[in-house]
C-alpha positions in Angstrom: 97.2 -71.8 53.1 100.9 -71.6 52.5 100.2 -69.9 49.1 98.1 -67.2 50.8 100.8 -66.5 53.3 103.4 -66.3 50.6 101.2 -63.9 48.6 100.7 -61.7 51.6 104.5 -61.5 52.1 105.0 -60.5 48.6 102.4 -57.8 48.9 103.8 -56.6 52.1 107.3 -56.5 50.6 106.1 -54.5 47.7 104.2 -52.1 50.0 107.3 -51.7 52.1 109.4 -51.1 49.1 107.1 -48.5 47.7 106.8 -46.9 51.1 110.5 -46.8 51.5 110.9 -45.3 48.0 108.3 -42.6 48.8 110.0 -41.8 52.1 113.4 -41.6 50.5 112.1 -39.4 47.6 110.3 -37.2 50.1 113.4 -36.8 52.1 115.5 -35.8 49.1 112.9 -33.3 48.0 112.8 -31.8 51.4 116.5 -31.5 51.6 116.7 -30.0 48.1 114.0 -27.4 49.1 115.9 -26.5 52.2 119.2 -26.1 50.2 117.4 -24.0 47.7 115.8 -21.9 50.4 119.2 -21.5 52.1 120.8 -20.4 48.9 118.1 -17.9 48.2 118.3 -16.4 51.7 122.1 -16.1 51.4 121.9 -14.5 48.0 119.2 -12.1 49.2 121.4 -11.0 52.1 124.3 -10.5 49.7 122.2 -8.5 47.4 120.9 -6.4 50.3 124.4 -5.8 51.5 125.5 -4.7 48.0 122.5 -2.5 47.6 123.3 -0.8 50.9 126.9 -0.3 49.9 125.7 1.2 46.6 123.4 3.6 48.3 126.2 4.6 50.7 128.5 5.2 47.7 125.9 7.3 45.9 125.5 9.4 49.1 129.3 9.9 49.2 129.3 10.8 45.5 126.6 13.4 46.2 128.6 14.9 49.0 131.7 14.9 46.9 129.8 16.5 44.1 128.6 19.2 46.4 132.1 19.8 47.6 133.3 19.9 44.0 130.7 22.5 43.2 131.7 24.6 46.1 135.3 24.4 45.0 134.3 25.4 41.5 132.5 28.4 42.9 135.5 29.4 45.0 137.7 29.1 41.9 135.3 31.3 39.9 135.3 33.9 42.7 139.2 33.8 42.8 139.2 34.2 39.0 136.8 37.1 39.2 139.0 38.8 41.9 142.1 38.2 39.8 140.4 39.6 36.7 139.4 42.7 38.7 143.0 43.0 40.1 144.4 42.5 36.6 142.1 45.3 35.3 143.2 47.5 38.1 146.9 46.8 37.4 146.2 47.3 33.7 144.6 50.7 34.4 147.5 51.7 36.7 150.0 50.7 34.0 148.1 52.6 31.4 147.9 55.7 33.7 151.7 55.3 34.5 152.4 55.2 30.7 150.3 58.3 30.2 152.1 60.1 33.0 155.5 59.1 31.6 154.4 60.4 28.2 153.1 63.6 29.8 156.5 64.0 31.6 158.4 63.3 28.4 160.1 60.1 29.8 159.3 57.8 26.8 159.4 58.0 23.1 156.0 58.4 21.4 154.9 57.7 17.9 151.7 58.4 16.0 150.0 60.5 13.4 149.8 64.2 13.7 150.9 67.5 12.1 154.0 69.5 11.4 153.9 73.2 11.6 156.8 75.3 10.3 157.3 78.9 11.3 159.8 80.9 9.3 160.9 84.5 9.5 159.2 86.8 7.1 161.0 88.2 4.0 163.2 91.2 4.6 161.4 94.5 3.9 163.7 97.4 3.2 160.9 99.8 4.0 160.6 98.4 7.5 163.8 99.1 9.4 162.5 97.2 12.5 163.7 93.6 11.9 161.6 92.4 14.9 158.5 93.0 12.8 159.1 90.0 10.6 161.0 87.6 13.0 159.4 84.6 14.7 159.1 85.3 18.5 158.2 83.1 21.4 154.7 84.4 21.6 154.1 83.2 18.0 155.3 79.7 19.0 153.2 79.9 22.1 150.1 80.5 20.1 150.7 77.5 18.0 151.5 75.2 20.9 148.6 76.4 23.0 146.1 75.8 20.1 147.6 72.3 19.5 147.2 71.3 23.2 143.7 72.6 23.3 142.9 70.6 20.2 144.0 67.4 21.8 147.7 67.0 21.0 149.3 64.4 23.2 152.9 65.3 22.6 154.7 68.3 21.1 158.3 69.0 20.1 160.0 72.1 18.8 162.9 71.3 16.4 162.9 67.9 18.0 163.1 69.2 21.6 160.3 67.5 23.6 158.0 69.8 25.6 156.9 68.8 29.1 154.6 70.3 31.7 157.3 72.6 33.0 159.0 73.6 29.7 159.9 77.2 29.0 160.5 79.1 25.8 162.5 82.4 25.6 163.2 84.6 22.7 166.8 85.9 22.2 167.0 87.8 18.9 166.8 85.5 15.9 166.8 82.4 18.1 164.5 81.0 20.7 165.6 79.0 23.8 163.6 75.8 24.6 164.4 74.5 28.1 167.9 75.9 27.9 168.6 74.8 24.3 168.8 77.4 21.5 167.3 76.9 18.1 167.4 79.3 15.1 164.5 79.7 12.6 162.8 78.1 10.9 161.0 76.5 13.9 159.5 73.1 13.3 156.7 72.2 15.7 155.6 68.6 15.5 152.5 67.4 17.4 151.0 63.9 17.8 147.2 63.9 17.6 144.3 63.6 15.2 145.6 65.3 12.0 142.3 66.6 10.8 141.3 68.0 14.1 144.7 69.7 14.7 144.7 71.1 11.1 141.2 72.5 11.4 141.9 74.2 14.7 145.0 76.0 13.2 143.3 76.9 9.9 140.1 78.3 11.3 139.3 81.7 9.8 140.7 84.4 12.0 142.6 81.8 14.0 146.3 81.2 14.6 147.3 80.9 11.0 145.7 84.2 10.0 147.2 85.9 13.0 150.8 84.7 12.2 150.5 85.6 8.5 149.4 89.1 9.5 152.6 89.3 11.6 154.6 88.6 8.4 155.4 85.1 9.6 155.7 82.4 7.0 153.4 79.6 8.1 153.2 76.0 6.7 151.2 73.1 7.9 151.5 69.4 6.9 149.5 66.4 8.1 151.8 63.4 8.9 151.0 59.7 9.0 153.8 59.0 11.5 155.6 61.4 13.8 158.2 60.2 16.3 159.0 62.4 19.3 162.0 61.3 21.5 162.1 61.7 25.3 163.3 65.0 26.8 167.0 65.7 26.4 169.4 66.8 29.2 166.9 66.5 32.1 165.5 63.8 34.3 
């Protein structure tokens, strides 16, 4: 009888031990699961927060990119306006330079032609000396033809001609804007050499007319002609 009781106690002890072990193991598993679940929830919330911040940052970046694009467009518009203004100023400067050249205010240089008009040879059979002298109308003919043919600047014996220049004949000399010059008269013109030469040499043109008036006419094409500004006047 005592042996049976002892055996029952042993069995009960073993059962209690196993049961206690199972309860303890179950508790530890439960606690571990809860900790893991809590970690996962916390991490998820953190990830969600970071994702929201990232989305907000992307939205800000998009707004900033739009603003940057608008700024670029404004800069391009300003550049275009400045380019237009620069072109306007360039055109004005170019026109001003042309006007200064037309008024004889600046030195000009370029290719062109040189025309020399000399008095004809003395003819003892012709008592009228005026028949073989160079007169202002001879000079006018050459100058007019040169301007018509595109000459941009003309000088007589180095005296620059302008829009209000005048030429007078006084015996064997001519007066250009108040300055007297004797023959021969050297007329220099800046322009296209071939065009100017062709205009003067055309049959029945200026050259033939001057030669018929006993004037010695010579024409040379020049690679470089320099004409100084007007002298003695503002």
